[in-house]
C-alpha positions, 0 to 999 in steps of 0.5 A: 394468689399468695404462693410461697416457695418451698423446696420439695422434699427431694431438693432439701438435702441438695440445698442444705449441702450447697449451703454447707459447701458455701459456708465452708468455702467462705470460712476457708477464704477467711483464714490467714495462711500459716506463718512462714516458719521454714522461711524464717528459720532459713533466714536465721540460719543464713544470718548465723552462718554469715556472722560465723564467717565474720561478715560483720567485718567484711560485709556489714551493710549486707548483714545489717540489711538481712537483720532488718528484713528479718525483724520486718518479717517477725513484725509482719507475723505479729500483724498476721500478714503472712505473705509479707512476712514470707517475702521479708524472710526470703529477702533476709536470707538472700541478703545474709547469703550475699554477706557470706559471699562478699565475706568469702570474696574479701578473704580470698582477695586478702589471701591472694594479695598475701600470696602475691606479696610472698611470690614477689619477695621470693623473686627478689630474693632469687635475684639478689642471690644471682639466680635468673628468673 
């Protein structure tokens, strides 16, 4: 009794469609996700904005870290590790934005200090002139 299994003529199209679907599923899982171009661009813009705001003078550590993370993201793209690349790009953008915020804070503190100094000098001048506060 040597019986071999053969699909009936009505089942052959279903078997073929099932195999084709399985092959497409396997192919879809095997492809790498696309490069995180928008995250990389956002990080580059944030770094550029931080540099224009003089973050190199006021928040050099944060700006340096943003540049390092962007370089790591570029490296991950070359290695086709897109998930890691996107994470590094996002971290780079956040660090650059932190550098911009710290720069703005330092500049504001300097202006505040200068204004207080000017107000103190004006107050002293008024006292010398004999005017009460």
